[in-house]
C-alpha positions in Angstrom: 132.4 75.5 12.9 131.9 72.1 14.4 128.7 70.3 14.5 127.6 67.7 17.3 124.4 65.7 16.6 122.2 63.8 19.2 119.8 61.2 18.0 117.0 59.8 20.0 114.8 56.9 18.8 111.6 56.1 20.6 110.1 52.7 19.8 106.2 52.9 20.5 103.7 50.2 21.2 100.5 49.8 19.2 98.8 52.3 21.7 101.6 54.8 20.9 103.3 54.4 24.4 107.0 54.4 24.7 108.6 50.9 25.1 112.1 51.6 24.2 114.2 54.9 24.2 117.7 54.8 22.8 120.1 57.6 22.0 123.5 58.4 20.7 125.7 61.3 20.5 128.4 62.2 17.9 130.6 63.6 20.7 130.0 60.8 23.2 132.8 58.3 24.3 130.2 55.4 23.9 130.1 54.2 20.5 126.9 52.4 20.5 123.3 53.3 21.1 122.6 53.8 25.1 119.2 52.8 26.3 117.2 54.8 28.7 113.9 54.3 30.4 113.1 58.0 30.6 114.0 61.3 29.2 113.4 65.0 29.7 114.5 67.3 27.0 114.0 71.1 27.4 114.8 74.0 24.8 114.7 77.6 25.7 113.0 79.7 23.0 114.8 83.1 23.7 112.5 85.1 21.2 109.1 83.9 23.0 110.9 83.5 26.3 109.4 80.0 26.9 110.7 76.6 27.7 109.7 73.8 25.3 109.9 70.3 26.7 109.7 66.5 25.8 109.1 64.1 28.7 109.0 60.7 27.9 109.4 57.4 30.0 109.0 53.8 28.9 106.2 51.7 30.2 108.5 49.6 32.1 109.8 52.4 34.1 109.1 51.7 37.8 107.8 54.5 40.1 110.8 54.1 42.5 113.1 54.8 39.4 111.0 57.8 38.5 111.6 59.4 41.9 115.4 58.7 41.6 115.3 60.0 38.2 113.7 63.4 39.4 116.0 63.7 42.4 119.0 63.6 40.2 117.7 65.8 37.6 116.8 68.4 40.4 120.3 68.2 41.8 121.9 68.4 38.4 119.7 71.4 37.3 120.9 73.2 40.5 124.5 72.4 39.6 123.9 73.7 36.2 122.1 76.9 37.5 124.9 77.5 39.7 127.7 77.3 36.9 125.4 79.3 34.5 124.5 82.1 37.1 127.0 81.9 39.9 124.0 82.1 42.3 125.2 79.5 44.7 122.7 80.4 47.5 119.8 79.7 44.9 121.3 76.6 44.0 121.5 75.3 47.3 118.0 76.1 47.9 117.1 74.0 44.8 119.4 71.1 46.2 117.5 71.4 49.7 114.1 71.2 48.0 115.5 68.1 45.9 116.5 66.4 49.2 113.1 67.1 50.9 111.3 66.1 47.9 113.2 62.7 47.6 112.7 62.0 51.5 109.1 62.7 51.1 108.7 60.5 48.1 110.8 57.6 49.7 108.5 58.0 53.0 105.6 57.6 50.7 107.1 54.5 49.0 107.5 52.9 52.5 104.1 53.8 53.5 102.4 52.1 50.4 104.3 48.7 51.0 
């Protein structure tokens, strides 16, 4: 059996707020550590039927970056859901929501400037 490993390092400031997030995967084409400003990691516990999540973002993550991040996550979750379930209509509903969410986010950002 093959094994793939993903390592995530989170460097915290004295108040335990993430400053730097680095990751590396054994099956990645990138040989060196990859930097990230945010991460969302989810696991499905089949026995308990619950999702377990780790959501972290570095303190230098900007609000506009968070909006982009969530939009892209919603779109890729829709694609993954479609591949896993073949439920194209529901996947498109999620993408429609993601587009609406992002438009409202951007409108709000322009209002606040």
